C-alpha positions as CSV (number, residue, x, y, z in Angstrom):
1,M,-4.6,-22.1,9.8
2,N,-1.8,-24.1,8.4
3,V,1.4,-22.4,7.2
4,K,2.7,-23.0,3.7
5,N,5.9,-24.9,3.2
6,G,8.9,-22.7,3.6
7,L,11.9,-21.8,1.5
8,P,14.4,-23.9,-0.5
9,V,17.3,-24.6,1.8
10,L,20.1,-26.1,-0.3
11,G,23.5,-24.7,0.7
12,I,27.1,-25.5,1.2
13,I,29.1,-24.9,4.4
14,A,32.8,-24.7,4.3
15,V,35.2,-24.3,7.2
16,L,37.2,-21.2,7.9
17,F,40.2,-21.3,10.2
18,C,40.3,-18.5,12.8
19,L,43.0,-17.8,15.3
20,S,42.0,-17.8,18.9
21,I,41.7,-14.2,20.2
22,S,44.0,-12.2,17.9
23,A,43.8,-8.8,16.5
24,G,42.9,-8.6,12.9
25,Y,41.8,-11.8,11.1
26,A,43.1,-15.2,10.1
27,N,43.5,-16.4,6.6
28,P,40.8,-18.9,5.6
29,T,41.6,-22.5,4.7
30,I,39.0,-25.1,3.5
31,N,38.6,-28.0,5.8
32,E,35.4,-29.8,4.6
33,A,32.3,-29.0,2.6
34,I,28.9,-30.1,3.9
35,D,25.8,-30.4,1.7
36,Q,22.6,-29.4,3.4
37,E,19.5,-31.0,2.0
38,K,16.3,-29.2,1.4
39,I,14.1,-30.0,4.3
40,P,10.3,-29.7,4.0
41,M,8.4,-28.1,6.8
42,E,7.0,-31.0,8.7
43,P,4.9,-31.0,10.7
44,L,3.2,-27.8,9.5
45,I,2.8,-25.2,12.3
46,P,-0.7,-23.7,12.7
47,I,-0.9,-19.9,13.2
48,K,-3.7,-18.4,15.3
49,R,-5.0,-14.9,15.9
50,S,-6.1,-14.1,19.4
51,I,-6.8,-17.6,20.4
52,R,-8.2,-16.4,23.7
53,P,-9.5,-13.0,24.8
54,M,-6.8,-10.6,25.9
55,V,-7.1,-9.3,29.4
56,T,-8.1,-5.7,29.3
57,E,-5.7,-3.0,30.5
58,S,-8.2,-2.0,33.3
59,D,-7.5,-5.3,35.0
60,Y,-3.9,-4.3,35.5
61,K,-2.0,-1.6,37.4
62,S,-2.3,1.7,35.6
63,L,0.9,3.2,34.2
64,P,1.3,6.9,33.3
65,T,3.3,6.6,30.0
66,D,4.5,3.0,29.6
67,I,2.4,1.4,26.9
68,P,1.5,-2.3,27.4
69,I,2.1,-4.5,24.3
70,T,0.9,-7.7,25.9
71,T,-1.4,-8.2,28.9
72,L,-2.1,-11.9,28.6
73,M,-2.1,-14.3,31.6
74,E,0.9,-16.3,30.2
75,D,4.5,-15.0,30.4
76,E,5.7,-13.0,27.4
77,A,9.4,-12.4,27.3
78,H,12.6,-12.0,25.1
79,P,11.2,-9.5,22.6
80,S,12.7,-8.6,19.2
81,L,11.7,-5.3,17.6
82,A,11.7,-4.0,14.1
83,V,10.3,-0.6,13.1
84,D,8.9,-0.4,9.6
85,N,9.3,2.5,7.1
86,N,6.1,4.1,8.5
87,G,7.5,4.2,12.0
88,N,5.3,1.4,13.1
89,P,6.8,-1.2,15.5
90,F,6.6,-5.0,14.9
91,V,7.4,-7.1,17.9
92,I,8.0,-10.9,18.2
93,F,8.5,-12.6,21.5
94,D,8.2,-16.0,23.2
95,K,5.1,-16.9,25.1
96,Q,5.2,-19.6,27.7
97,F,1.9,-21.5,28.2
98,D,3.2,-23.9,30.8
99,L,6.5,-25.5,31.9
100,T,6.7,-27.6,28.7
101,T,5.1,-25.5,26.0
102,S,6.2,-22.1,24.6
103,G,5.2,-20.5,21.3
104,L,5.9,-17.3,19.5
105,G,3.7,-14.2,19.7
106,H,3.6,-11.2,17.4
107,Q,2.2,-7.7,17.8
108,Y,2.1,-4.8,15.3
109,S,1.2,-1.2,16.2
110,P,-0.4,0.8,13.3
111,D,0.2,4.1,15.1
112,R,3.9,4.2,16.0
113,G,3.4,2.3,19.3
114,E,0.5,4.3,20.8
115,T,-1.9,1.3,20.6
116,W,-1.5,-2.4,20.1
117,P,-4.9,-3.7,18.8
118,E,-6.0,-7.1,19.8
119,E,-6.8,-8.0,16.1
120,N,-3.1,-7.5,15.3
121,Y,-2.0,-10.1,17.8
122,V,-0.8,-13.4,16.1
123,E,0.9,-16.4,17.5
124,W,2.7,-19.5,16.4
125,D,1.1,-22.5,18.2
126,A,3.9,-24.8,19.3
127,T,1.8,-27.7,20.5
128,I,1.9,-29.5,17.1
129,T,5.7,-29.1,16.7
130,E,6.2,-30.5,20.3
131,S,9.0,-28.0,20.7
132,F,9.7,-25.2,23.2
133,M,10.0,-22.1,20.9
134,M,12.0,-19.4,22.5
135,N,14.3,-16.4,22.0
136,P,13.1,-15.2,18.6
137,E,14.9,-12.5,16.5
138,I,13.5,-10.5,13.6
139,S,15.0,-8.2,11.0
140,L,13.3,-6.1,8.3
141,T,14.6,-5.6,4.8
142,T,15.0,-2.0,3.6
143,D,11.6,-2.0,1.9
144,G,10.1,-2.2,5.4
145,T,7.7,-5.0,4.5
146,F,9.7,-8.3,4.3
147,A,11.1,-9.7,7.5
148,F,13.4,-12.6,8.2
149,G,14.0,-14.2,11.6
150,T,14.9,-17.2,13.7
151,Y,14.1,-18.8,17.0
152,E,15.7,-21.3,19.3
153,T,14.2,-24.4,20.9
154,G,14.5,-25.6,24.5
155,E,15.4,-29.1,23.2
156,Q,18.4,-27.7,21.2
157,A,17.6,-30.1,18.3
158,P,20.2,-30.1,15.5
159,Q,18.2,-27.8,13.2
160,V,18.2,-24.1,12.4
161,N,14.7,-22.5,12.3
162,L,14.0,-19.8,9.8
163,L,11.0,-17.4,10.1
164,I,9.8,-15.9,6.8
165,Y,7.5,-12.9,6.7
166,P,6.9,-11.6,3.1
167,D,4.5,-9.1,4.6
168,I,4.6,-8.4,8.3
169,T,1.0,-7.1,8.2
170,D,-0.4,-10.2,6.4
171,Y,0.0,-13.3,8.6
172,E,-1.3,-15.5,5.8
173,T,2.0,-15.0,4.0
174,W,4.1,-16.2,7.0
175,S,6.0,-19.5,7.1
176,I,8.7,-21.4,8.9
177,T,11.3,-23.8,7.6
178,Y,14.6,-25.2,8.9
179,F,18.1,-26.5,8.0
180,D,18.9,-30.0,9.1
181,R,22.3,-30.3,10.9
182,T,22.1,-34.0,11.9
183,G,25.0,-35.0,9.6
184,S,27.7,-33.2,11.6
185,S,26.0,-31.7,14.6
186,S,24.2,-33.0,17.7
187,Y,22.6,-29.7,18.7
188,V,22.0,-26.1,17.8
189,K,21.9,-23.7,20.7
190,E,21.7,-19.9,20.0
191,T,20.8,-18.2,16.7
192,T,20.7,-14.7,15.3
193,A,19.4,-13.3,12.0
194,T,19.7,-10.1,10.1
195,T,18.9,-8.6,6.7
196,K,20.9,-6.4,4.3
197,G,19.2,-4.2,1.7
198,E,16.1,-5.7,0.1
199,N,17.1,-9.2,-0.5
200,I,20.1,-10.4,1.5
201,L,19.4,-12.7,4.5
202,T,22.1,-13.9,7.0
203,I,21.7,-16.4,9.8
204,A,24.3,-17.5,12.4
205,Y,24.1,-20.2,15.0
206,V,26.1,-21.9,17.7
207,T,26.5,-25.7,17.2
208,D,29.0,-28.5,17.6
209,Y,30.9,-29.8,14.6
210,D,32.0,-33.4,14.5
211,T,34.0,-35.0,11.6
212,S,36.8,-37.5,11.4
213,D,39.3,-34.6,11.5
214,V,38.0,-32.4,14.3
215,Y,35.4,-32.0,17.0
216,M,34.4,-28.5,18.2
217,Q,31.9,-27.5,20.8
218,D,29.8,-24.3,20.6
219,T,31.4,-23.0,17.4
220,I,29.7,-20.6,15.0
221,V,28.2,-21.4,11.6
222,I,27.1,-18.5,9.3
223,N,24.8,-19.0,6.3
224,W,23.6,-16.3,3.9
225,N,21.4,-15.9,0.9
226,A,21.1,-13.0,-1.6
227,F,17.7,-13.8,-3.0
228,R,15.3,-13.6,-0.1
229,G,15.7,-17.3,0.6
230,D,15.5,-18.6,-3.0
231,D,18.4,-20.5,-4.6
232,T,21.3,-21.7,-2.3
233,W,22.4,-20.9,1.2
234,P,26.3,-20.9,1.2
235,G,28.0,-21.0,4.5
236,V,31.1,-20.9,6.6
237,I,32.2,-22.6,9.9
238,F,34.9,-21.0,12.1
239,Y,37.4,-23.0,14.1
240,N,37.0,-22.0,17.8
241,T,39.8,-24.1,19.3
242,D,43.1,-23.0,21.0
243,A,46.6,-24.4,20.2
244,N,45.7,-27.6,22.1
245,D,42.5,-28.1,20.2
246,V,40.4,-27.2,23.2
247,S,37.2,-25.5,22.2
248,E,36.5,-21.9,23.3
249,P,32.7,-21.9,23.4
250,L,30.7,-19.1,21.8
251,S,27.4,-17.7,23.0
252,H,25.1,-14.6,23.1
253,L,25.0,-14.2,19.3
254,T,23.9,-10.8,17.9
255,S,23.9,-9.4,14.3
256,G,23.2,-6.4,12.2
257,A,23.9,-5.1,8.7
258,G,24.7,-1.9,6.8
259,E,27.3,-1.9,4.1
260,K,28.7,-5.0,5.8
261,V,27.0,-7.8,7.8
262,F,28.4,-8.0,11.3
263,I,27.9,-10.8,13.8
264,C,29.3,-10.7,17.4
265,A,29.5,-13.4,20.1
266,E,30.7,-13.8,23.6
267,R,33.7,-16.1,23.7
268,A,34.7,-18.2,26.8
269,N,38.5,-18.3,26.6
270,T,40.5,-21.2,27.9
271,D,42.2,-18.9,30.5
272,G,38.8,-18.3,32.2
273,T,38.2,-14.9,30.7
274,S,35.4,-13.7,28.4
275,S,35.8,-11.6,25.3
276,I,33.7,-10.5,22.3
277,Q,34.5,-11.9,18.9
278,G,33.3,-10.4,15.7
279,Y,32.7,-11.8,12.2
280,Y,32.0,-9.6,9.2
281,C,31.6,-9.6,5.4
282,E,30.2,-7.5,2.5
283,V,27.7,-10.1,1.6
284,D,26.3,-10.0,-1.9
285,E,25.4,-12.4,-4.8
286,T,29.1,-13.3,-5.4
287,T,30.2,-13.8,-1.7
288,E,32.4,-16.8,-1.1
289,Y,33.2,-18.4,2.3
290,T,36.7,-17.0,2.0
291,D,35.4,-13.4,2.0
292,W,34.4,-13.7,5.7
293,R,36.8,-12.3,8.3
294,S,37.0,-12.4,12.1
295,A,38.4,-10.0,14.7
296,V,38.5,-9.5,18.4
297,V,36.0,-6.7,19.3
298,A,36.7,-6.4,23.0
299,G,38.6,-8.3,25.7
300,G,42.0,-8.9,27.2
301,R,42.1,-6.8,30.3
302,S,38.6,-7.6,31.6
303,N,35.6,-9.9,31.1
304,C,33.5,-8.6,28.2
305,T,30.0,-10.2,27.9
306,N,26.5,-10.0,26.6
307,P,27.1,-8.1,23.3
308,D,24.5,-6.4,21.1
309,V,25.2,-5.0,17.6
310,S,23.7,-2.3,15.4
311,V,25.1,-1.2,12.0
312,S,24.4,2.0,10.1
313,G,26.1,2.6,6.8
314,S,29.8,1.8,7.1
315,R,29.9,2.0,10.9
316,A,29.1,-0.9,13.3
317,Y,28.5,-0.5,17.0
318,C,28.7,-3.3,19.6
319,V,27.7,-2.6,23.2
320,Y,28.7,-5.1,25.9
321,M,29.1,-5.5,29.7
322,D,32.6,-5.0,31.1
323,D,33.8,-5.7,34.6
324,R,37.1,-3.8,34.5
325,N,36.0,-1.6,37.5
326,G,35.0,-4.5,39.7
327,N,31.3,-4.4,38.8
328,Q,29.3,-4.5,35.5
329,D,29.5,-1.4,33.3
330,V,28.4,-0.7,29.7
331,Y,31.0,0.0,27.0
332,V,30.7,0.3,23.2
333,A,33.1,-0.7,20.5
334,T,32.8,0.9,17.0
335,T,34.4,0.1,13.7
336,T,34.1,1.0,10.0
337,S,36.6,-1.6,8.8
338,G,35.6,-4.6,11.0
339,G,39.2,-5.4,11.7
340,F,39.9,-2.7,14.3
341,W,37.5,-1.5,17.0
342,M,37.6,1.6,19.2
343,K,36.2,1.3,22.7
344,Y,34.3,3.9,24.7
345,K,32.5,4.0,28.1
346,V,28.7,4.3,27.9
347,A,27.6,4.1,31.5
348,D,29.3,3.3,34.8
349,S,28.3,3.7,38.4
350,V,28.6,1.8,41.7
351,D,25.6,-0.2,40.6
352,D,25.7,-2.9,37.8
353,E,24.6,-1.8,34.4
354,L,23.3,-4.9,32.6
355,Y,22.3,-6.4,29.3
356,P,22.7,-3.3,27.0
357,V,21.1,-3.1,23.5
358,I,21.8,-0.4,20.9
359,S,20.2,1.2,17.8
360,A,22.4,3.4,15.5
361,N,21.7,6.0,12.8
362,D,24.9,7.1,11.3
363,D,26.9,8.9,14.0
364,E,23.9,8.9,16.4
365,A,23.1,6.0,18.7
366,T,20.8,5.1,21.6
367,V,21.6,2.5,24.2
368,M,19.1,0.8,26.6
369,F,20.3,-1.1,29.7
370,I,19.0,-2.3,33.0
371,K,20.1,-1.0,36.4
372,N,18.5,-2.0,39.7
373,N,15.7,-3.6,37.7
374,D,14.9,-0.3,35.9
375,V,15.3,0.5,32.2
376,Y,17.6,3.4,31.3
377,S,18.5,5.0,28.0
378,T,21.4,7.1,26.9
379,M,22.3,8.8,23.6
380,S,25.5,9.6,21.6
381,E,25.8,12.1,18.8
382,D,29.5,11.6,18.0
383,A,29.7,7.9,16.9
384,G,29.9,6.6,20.4
385,K,32.7,8.7,21.8
386,T,30.5,10.5,24.5
387,W,27.1,9.7,26.0
388,S,24.3,11.6,27.7
389,D,23.4,11.1,31.3
390,P,21.2,8.0,31.5
391,V,17.4,8.6,31.9
392,M,15.1,6.0,33.5
393,I,12.3,4.8,31.1
394,N,10.0,2.6,33.1
395,D,7.5,4.3,35.4
396,D,7.2,1.7,38.1
397,E,10.6,1.3,39.8
398,G,12.1,-2.1,40.1
399,T,9.9,-3.9,37.6
400,A,12.2,-4.6,34.7
401,V,13.3,-8.2,34.3
402,A,17.1,-8.3,34.3
403,E,18.0,-11.1,31.9
404,F,19.8,-11.3,28.6
405,G,17.3,-10.8,25.7
406,N,14.6,-8.9,27.7
407,L,15.3,-5.5,26.1
408,A,14.8,-4.6,22.4
409,I,15.4,-1.3,20.6
410,D,15.1,0.0,17.1
411,A,14.8,3.6,15.6
412,G,14.1,5.3,18.9
413,A,11.6,2.7,20.1
414,G,12.1,0.4,23.0
415,V,10.5,-2.7,24.4
416,W,11.2,-4.4,27.7
417,T,9.9,-7.3,29.8
418,S,8.2,-6.2,33.1
419,N,6.9,-8.1,36.1
420,V,4.7,-5.1,37.2
421,N,1.6,-7.3,36.9
422,D,3.0,-10.3,38.8
423,N,3.7,-12.1,35.6
424,L,5.9,-11.3,32.6
425,D,4.5,-8.7,30.1
426,L,6.0,-6.5,27.4
427,F,5.9,-2.7,27.5
428,F,6.8,-0.1,24.9
429,D,8.0,3.5,25.0
430,E,10.1,6.0,23.1
431,V,13.6,5.8,24.3
432,G,15.4,8.2,22.0
433,S,15.2,10.3,18.9
434,A,15.8,9.0,15.4
435,P,14.7,9.9,11.9
436,I,12.8,7.1,10.1
437,I,13.0,7.5,6.3
438,S,10.1,6.2,4.2
439,I,10.1,6.0,0.4
440,G,6.7,6.5,-1.0
441,E,5.2,5.1,-4.2
442,I,7.5,5.4,-7.2
443,S,5.7,7.0,-10.1
444,G,6.4,7.5,-13.8
445,G,5.3,9.9,-16.5
446,F,7.9,12.5,-17.6
447,G,10.8,10.7,-16.0
448,V,10.6,9.0,-12.6
449,K,9.9,10.5,-9.2
450,A,9.3,9.3,-5.6
451,T,8.3,11.0,-2.4
452,V,10.6,10.7,0.5
453,S,9.3,11.3,4.1
454,N,10.8,11.4,7.5
455,V,8.2,9.8,9.9
456,G,10.6,9.7,12.8
457,N,10.9,12.0,15.8
458,A,14.2,13.7,14.8
459,P,15.4,15.6,11.7
460,A,17.5,13.9,9.1
461,E,20.4,15.9,7.6
462,G,22.6,15.3,4.6
463,L,20.6,12.3,3.4
464,E,22.2,10.9,0.2
465,W,19.7,9.7,-2.4
466,S,20.0,8.1,-5.8
467,L,17.5,7.2,-8.6
468,D,18.7,4.6,-11.2
469,L,17.1,3.2,-14.3
470,D,18.6,0.0,-15.6
471,G,17.8,-0.7,-19.2
472,A,18.0,0.9,-22.6
473,V,18.2,4.5,-21.2
474,F,20.3,6.9,-23.2
475,V,19.8,10.0,-21.1
476,G,19.0,10.4,-17.4
477,A,19.8,6.8,-16.2
478,H,21.2,8.1,-12.9
479,A,20.4,11.0,-10.7
480,D,21.6,11.7,-7.1
481,G,21.8,14.4,-4.5
482,T,21.4,15.1,-0.8
483,I,18.4,16.3,1.1
484,D,17.5,17.5,4.6
485,L,14.3,16.4,6.2
486,A,12.7,17.8,9.3
487,K,10.6,15.4,11.3
488,E,7.3,14.7,9.7
489,A,8.5,16.4,6.5
490,S,8.4,15.1,2.9
491,V,10.2,16.0,-0.4
492,T,9.9,14.7,-3.9
493,I,13.0,13.5,-5.8
494,N,13.1,12.9,-9.5
495,T,15.3,11.9,-12.4
496,G,14.7,15.0,-14.5
497,F,14.7,14.5,-18.2
498,V,15.2,10.9,-19.4
499,L,15.3,9.3,-22.9
500,G,15.2,5.7,-23.8
501,F,13.3,2.7,-25.2
502,G,12.5,-0.7,-23.6
503,S,12.0,-2.3,-20.3
504,V,13.6,-0.7,-17.2
505,E,14.3,-1.7,-13.6
506,I,14.1,1.3,-11.3
507,T,15.9,1.6,-7.9
508,V,15.3,4.4,-5.5
509,A,17.8,4.6,-2.6
510,V,17.7,7.1,0.3
511,G,20.2,6.6,3.1
512,D,20.1,2.9,4.0
513,K,16.5,2.5,2.6
514,S,15.7,1.4,-1.0
515,Q,12.8,0.5,-3.1
516,T,12.4,-0.9,-6.6
517,A,9.9,-0.9,-9.4
518,S,9.8,-2.0,-13.0
519,G,8.4,-0.4,-16.1
520,F,8.8,0.6,-19.7
521,I,10.5,3.7,-21.1
522,L,9.3,5.3,-24.4
523,G,11.3,8.4,-25.3
524,P,11.0,10.7,-22.3
525,F,8.0,8.9,-20.8
526,V,8.2,6.1,-18.2
527,F,5.3,3.7,-17.7
528,L,5.4,1.6,-14.5
529,N,4.1,-2.0,-14.4
């Protein structure tokens, strides 16, 4: 089927000056504004469901607990994972048909990863776009339904590709669009995308920047949108040159969002070392390019490479590889401000620990990494200060593909790329414990109430919740509190007595999840639309 045309993409990019590798951040100065035209989606990209029969699991080597996501004859790799509010994982990955053609595959498990039905497999067919689609990334909004993502192309064309999923379970709602960068860039290399709350989308990408005043290679551009893609996409470009105007290339982009949006990148310094650079902002409807800040996350005494970010509430975590001990180990940097990062060791041994990824929930975090072509996980319960002994996840030794982007983690679920079947396939397993909070249907009547459930595999303690009615509400417009939820437990929260008259907008927030509804209040009664 053909995909509908994508989103309006009218935005303004301004340039932000950033010092080369310095603690704290540099004051921004405008250099130039660039208008981005709205680009229609052309050619349209067809989407297919199970275009060929999937090879049955019995044709492959039996694994005791590792669960296959894909068992197709083509190579599937570079997964990105998002777990919805029901605990069900949604995976997007690149699928290489031959040496010149690669598309994007999608799989959704309706039972928290136990099975991956063939009828849920969907792919973007790249043959019409004549592009090599690769390295996708996906992020869910807090309602657990809408997803936003991006992907790169092998041709590195000067365009930024946006993946829009209004409902991850309904492929007929999906679409792709892109930003055109031909006015000031000759290529776009790496991209990353994340979501904040229900509506805020952020995308960052590595590109060159060429004007009459400056030419930079492999610098970063960040665009954001506070309306699920509608309206404008303002943006910012950061200088990445040293004192002699020599570019210090950025790569290995990663992003996440909680109270702030955080983006991290590996930076190739002119002295031959590598460091991790961070960019952060409390993005909302009023954000200006001058609100963005930059800081060094890690680097200086060793080479720091291959970052991955996860954000929960006010705290951001960035894991990375560090060669300070003569081989590759895993470290984590954490911050609540963005300007100052604390560093802690996650895993070190005489062997190399490679390509870490992280998923955080408040002060708890889980890290996956590869060692000797095996997948390991380790957990922290004290905001990254200490970590448990690593545990091997994959069942067949030496079958994990050690390459950046071949691990993905979210909410205690993990996905990796394996060569156990003599080609590249994706496998799934639980890699840690995490609560997953789900907000059920909001209902009216005498006040407003909602059911909150924990569908994860760990208890949730001290969850802050709030229930707000925006409108002509005289009594009971706001209620809040804290709750504890054992795993697989539920509780009902409510406003109590309310009094008002007229239209109301209702927002239920629990932890970092939120859900909205609209209705009408008549005295103490609320009627939902």
